[in-house]
N, C-alpha and C positions, 0 to 999 in steps of 0.2 A: 587347583586338587580337588575331585571330587569325594566330598566324606560323608557323602548318605551310607547312612549303614539299616537293617531292617535285622529287627530280634525278634527270630518269633520261639514264643512259649518264654515273654518278657517275665513274666511276675512269678515265672519261679524264680526260687530260691539263691539257687547261681546266676541267670539273664534280670536278677535285674540289678546285683554287684555289678554286673558286665557293663549294666546301663549308668549306672552310677561313675565309673571308669570311662568311657566313651565321650561321657556328656563333658566331664574333667578337659578329656584331648578333643574338646572341640567337631565333637561329631555331632554331621545331623543322624541325633537317630530318631528311628521310628519304631512304634513295640507290638507285635502280636502275639494274644491269649485267650485263651479262651475264660479264663479270672482276671479282676481286676485285684491289688493287692490291698490289702487293710492296711492299716497307716501305720500301724507298730511295725511296718515289715517293709517301710517303702523309703532307703538309701540316697537316692537324689531328689533335686530340686524341678519339680511336676512342670515347673512352667517353658524352666524348655524340652522338654520331652511329646512325641506323636503320638497318642498308644489306640490302643483302634482291636477292642473287643472277639474278636472271633474262633470261631475254633475247626485247625485244617480239620477234623473227621467231617461237619456240619458245614464248612461256610469255607469250600475250597474255589468256585469261580470271585468271589470278593475278595480272599488273600490274593491269584493272582491279580486280584484286578486291579489291585494297590499298588503290588512290587509292578506291576508294568506305569504306572501312574509313576512312581515315585524315583524309576530305575537305578536303586543301589548298587552300588561297589561293590558293599560287598554283602551276606547273608547267612545270618546264624541262626543255625537249632537244634534248640532249645528241647522242642518241642518235643513232648513221649510220658510216655505209663511209662513209670520209675520203679516201681513199690516190688521187691525183686517176690517175696514168699508167696503175694499174694496175684501171680502173675498165675499159678497152680491153678487158681478155680474158675478164670476164667480166658484161660489165654487170647481166645479170638477177639479180647479189648488190647490187647496189648501188640497185636498184633497188628489190627486196624489202624493203630496211633499209628506206632514204631516204626510200622511193615509195609505196608500197602499205601495209604496218609499219603509216609515218605515219598515211594518210589513216583508216586504218581507227579507231586511237588517235586521233586528232581527229572523227574521226564520231566515237565514244563518247560522248564529254565534252560535244561543242556543250554539249546541254539540262544540260549540269550545273551546278545555282544555285551551289553554292560554291566552284567555282571564279569565281579574279575576273580572272587572268589566264593564258595559256599560252605562256610566251618559248618561240620558236623561235632554236634557233642556227644561221644557216645559213651563207650564205661568202658574199664579193664576188665566189667565181667564175660566181655566174648574170649577174655583165652580163657574161661575157668580155673581152677587151680597155677596158684604161678608163683613157686618158690625163686626161680630163676630167670628174669628177663633176662629177653633180646629182641634184639630191635625185629629180626621174621621172627617173632611167636607165632604158632598157626592158630586159626577161632575153638576153642575148643570149649562152648557153650553150656555151661550142665541146669541152666535153666529157662522157663519159657521165656520170662523178661532178653535176658543174654544173648536168645537165639532169635528172640525179631531184631535185637539192635545188630549180632551181626548177618543177619541178614539185608538192613538197608544195606551196614556200612560194604557186603563184598558188593552189592548191587552199584553202590557208586564206585565202588573199586571199576566197574564194567567203563559206566563210565567216562572216568575218568581214561579209561589205556582205547575205548576206542570213539569216542568223544574230545578226550583235551576237558572233563570239563573240571573248573578250578577248584577239587575237590580239596580239603583238610581236616583232616579228623585231630576231635581232640578224650583222651581216655586221660579222665584226671582219677587221683584216686577218689580211698572215702575223705569228701567233701566239708566243715563244717566251721559255724560260726555264728554272728547276731541275724536272725531276721532264720534261721533253719527251721524246716518246717517240727512241731514238736514231738510230733513221733518215732522222730528221728534217736539213735543212743546216747546221746553224749546232753538235748533238753532234755530228752526221755528222765533221765538217770539224774541229773539234779531237782525236773519238778517232782518228782518220785521222794527224795531223800528230802527235801525243802521240807514235804507232807507227811516226811517221818517214816515214810511207805518202803517197803522194802524193794528192791529189782532184781530181778532174777533173771541168772546167764545162763540163756543154753551151751552146746559144744562144752559146755565145762568153765567156759569165758577163752575157752582155747582156741579162740577165731585171731587172726594175726590182720591189720591192716596200717595204715597209713593214714595219717588225718594229714591233710592240708585246709589252714584258717584258707576260710573264700575271697579274705584278701591279694592271697598271694597267689587264689588257685584268677582271682581276677583280673591280676595283672603280667599274672604270666601268658594270659586264655590275650591281650588285648598286644600282648609283645611277640604267639602267636601269629595273631593277626597279623601287624607288618612285618614281620620277617619273617613268617612258619613259608614252608615250601609246598608248590603244588604235590597233594600225590599222594605225601608223607606224614606218618600219624604221632603227634606229642600226646604227653607223660607224668602233662603236671605230678606233681609230687616230689613230699619226701624221704630226706633218709630212712629214718627216722618210723621202724616195726614196731608196735606190741600189740599187743593183743588185748585184747574186751576186758583181764579183768585187770592191768595194767594200770587199760585208763581210768573204768569205773575205780580206781586206789587216789586216783594221781585226784578224782573226781571227790569223790571223800573225806580227800586231805585239802584242799580248796573251801572246802561245807563247812571247816574242821569236823568231820562227823566222823564213828566209829563203823567202818568197812565187813567189821566183821556181824556188826549190826544191821546192818542198811542191806548187805548183798548177798543172793542167797545163788553159786553153781549147780545149775543140773546137767544130767545127763543126758537127755532131747538133742541128739544128730539131728542138726537142722540147716546143716551146710556142706557140701562137698569140696564148697572152695574155703581151705582152711587157713591161703596164704594170698596173696593182694601184693606183691614187689613188685611195685611196676617202675621206681629210679631210675635216672638213665642223668649219670652228670654229662655224657655228650649231647644230650638235647642242651642242656642247656649250656653249656657249654657254644652251641652254636648261633644260642639266638642269645649269647651274650646279654643272659640272663643273672649277673652277681648281685639277686639281693639275698638275706639274709631272712630266714623262712621265720614266722611269728611260732614261737613251740608252744606245743601241748598246751606244757605249764599256762603261759600269757593266753592262751587260747580261748584255753577254758572259764579262765576268772575272766576274760569278755564278756563273753557266755553270761555267765554265772551274772556281772554285772545288768547285760540287757534283761534277763528275764526277771530280776529283782525293780531296774525297773517299770516294768510289765506285767508285778506279781498279779496284779488285783483284773487283771483281765483274763492271767495262763491260767491263774490257777486252779478253775471252776471249768479248764478245757477238757476234751477227752483228748486221751494221749495218744490212742488206737488209732491207725490209718483208716482214712473210710473210702471206697473206692467211689471215683465218679468216669462215668464216662463216657 
């Protein structure tokens, strides 16, 4: 059985955890990413992993040459500019990676007979505000980031119907856990509170999300790789939708900190997408995924322990997103 798999964007948070799962299942894993992982973000045995530092925008020919050499049965594409708010500042950078370069890659791969599955890591943000999820929900993106991802997804759908391109879409809920970028809401909140700083929540903290731990998400992606049907979209998510205000209360509780002292709610509106409710029990049943999800409380405790372990390094790091072209 050909168990050769390439992960594009393998140094990303979700990409690195999937590498771990695949190595444990004895896949022959090759990673491609524009940046290497720092030691505290590595969750797998590097000796069983082949890594190539390549940028999909700058090293397209080298990437395709590597793909043709390895002839993988499966490619998983995590590569993306993914920070939402900054996509308004230089949207051309988001479309360059998430749309143009991605379309260029998919078009190159469309006639490769060795490729049996192309797993596109998409986002539920393509649906816009989602309070009542349906399998055939329409794309209604509200940010340049979401539009750039939606555009590539639509192109992949065209390839599927025209050329039977073996695409499967994965649109996970808000993924969190050990190894997440420090500017994301959970690690950022933990670090700020540990440093006795204020945490400011826009939209009065009334933005509702489902948070899925990276370990659960990675195991679900692996199940989709093995059992998912071509042309379909899957939505890894828990059935617990919570507000960012409630999330911050859980964090404060587990840090033995006073919520009213550390958290400030502001009325500034930063998103039109108040809800991302994408849980589908039907999808889990079809995948025969019976694992009990890690609770948000347990997951936050794990992140706190991870931050404590790396505190000397993390405490002085900037907690704001720094855009890389």
